[in-house]
C-alpha positions, -999 to 999 in steps of 0.1 A, spaced: 287 360 396 312 379 417 298 403 442 313 438 442 318 465 468 301 499 466 333 512 449 334 483 424 361 462 440 358 425 447 344 416 481 362 391 503 342 371 527 304 373 533 301 405 553 287 434 533 289 471 543 259 484 560 245 517 547 236 543 572 212 570 559 215 603 578 194 634 578 188 664 601 160 686 614 164 719 633 187 741 611 163 770 609 163 801 632 176 794 667 144 809 682 121 786 663 143 755 664 164 754 696 174 718 690 192 702 661 185 665 656 205 641 634 188 607 628 205 577 612 187 547 598 210 516 595 202 494 565 216 460 556 225 466 520 223 429 511 191 419 530 170 450 534 178 478 509 158 465 479 127 458 499 128 492 516 132 510 483 104 490 468 81 499 497 90 536 494 83 534 457 49 518 464 40 547 487 48 572 459 27 552 435 -2 550 460 -4 585 473 14 609 449 -2 622 417 16 611 386 27 646 376 47 650 408 63 616 410 96 623 392 123 631 417 97 631 445 107 632 482 86 628 513 97 658 532 84 654 568 80 691 575 58 696 544 39 664 552 31 673 588 25 710 583 7 710 549 33 729 529 51 726 496 38 722 461 24 687 467 10 687 503 -3 722 504 -31 722 529 -51 747 508 -57 718 484 -87 701 499 -74 667 488 -46 669 514 -65 669 546 -47 666 579 -59 630 583 -46 621 548 -12 636 554 -9 619 588 -18 586 572 12 589 549 34 601 578 24 570 598 33 548 568 68 563 566 73 563 604 65 526 607 91 515 580 119 510 606 97 486 626 83 469 595 118 461 582 137 460 615 159 490 608 178 504 637 176 542 644 204 561 660 201 598 667 216 628 684 199 658 699 219 690 704 210 721 723 220 748 698 222 777 723 243 756 747 267 749 719 270 786 711 274 796 747 299 770 759 319 756 730 353 771 721 354 770 684 388 785 677 403 750 670 378 745 642 370 779 628 394 805 641 383 833 664 373 856 636 346 832 625 329 826 658 301 851 651 296 839 615 261 824 616 267 801 586 298 786 601 282 783 635 254 763 620 279 741 602 296 734 635 263 726 653 255 703 624 289 686 625 288 681 663 253 666 661 265 644 632 295 632 651 275 624 681 250 604 660 279 587 642 292 575 676 258 560 684 260 541 651 295 530 657 288 517 692 257 498 679 277 483 651 304 471 675 278 455 698 256 439 672 277 429 642 309 409 637 337 423 616 313 446 597 318 482 586 293 509 576 291 538 552 274 570 563 251 583 535 243 620 542 220 645 526 242 668 504 243 700 524 266 728 511 270 744 545 280 713 564 296 690 538 333 699 544 332 703 581 313 670 587 342 652 569 367 671 591 349 661 623 344 624 612 381 621 603 390 637 637 371 609 655 385 582 632 420 593 642 440 568 662 460 597 677 432 617 693 441 646 716 443 636 752 413 657 763 391 637 740 407 603 745 407 605 783 370 614 785 358 589 759 384 562 762 360 534 754 343 552 725 370 566 701 384 563 676 355 550 654 359 513 647 332 504 621 331 538 603 362 537 581 354 558 550 344 595 544 307 601 544 289 597 510 269 629 503 238 622 482 210 642 468 178 629 485 155 639 456 150 603 446 117 587 454 130 554 467 158 569 488 160 557 524 169 593 533 131 598 533 130 577 565 159 595 582 142 628 574 110 616 590 127 602 621 147 634 626 116 657 623 95 636 647 123 634 673 129 671 671 92 680 676 88 655 704 120 668 721 106 703 719 76 692 739 50 689 711 27 662 724 10 657 690 42 639 679 44 615 708 23 588 690 47 589 661 77 588 685 62 557 700 62 541 665 100 547 663 109 539 699 113 501 696 140 506 669 162 530 688 198 519 690 196 523 728 163 520 747 151 554 760 179 573 742 173 609 751 137 604 764 
């Protein structure tokens, strides 16, 4: 049997593409969510993906009533806060202890399967106060809240992608990775623009001089793959959980520190951001 690439072409050599599942937390109102976090979970498609999906599937089978299992997604905000049609805290079945038990099971997946977590935390107010956006949006769009959020999202994504790229360079040999991102209408096009910008071998001097050892990207060669995460065995579940925990911990919520400690050993750089 001949192995095939994600696009269907024949593979040469024994190095498969790693899949990097990316999700965000912190795109609500600026007052309630001052930080935007992008978390990326790096999965070896050949050695880890099937086992991770089977484990996620088993969690759905164990905890989720049968009538809700189709296209189910473990959304961290709903799980921790007791919201949504499944985890509504008004339903006595979904006690805080029960919901935290499930959250713990998801948070420990990176450690169980030795998955690396890269992430970026962006101060949204600082971006709005200090960044000149004319090059990306045009001056007439600087006060457009939708576009501002898209730029915040894209900047956080690019910073996280850099963490992934640097980890890949230092920990793999001649491998590439594909970023799998939650399909988000607001950010889809601008994320591609930003990633292509940092893949460019002819970067502007102000970027190249400041980050000479970082850019352009080496292991991220293709455009991001945008995917609907409403699939019950999708590793985007894990990225969603990581992003939410990191955001809450970064906001100073001590209740999330035990969950952060579960993730910490799998960070791409020890102590990154904390």
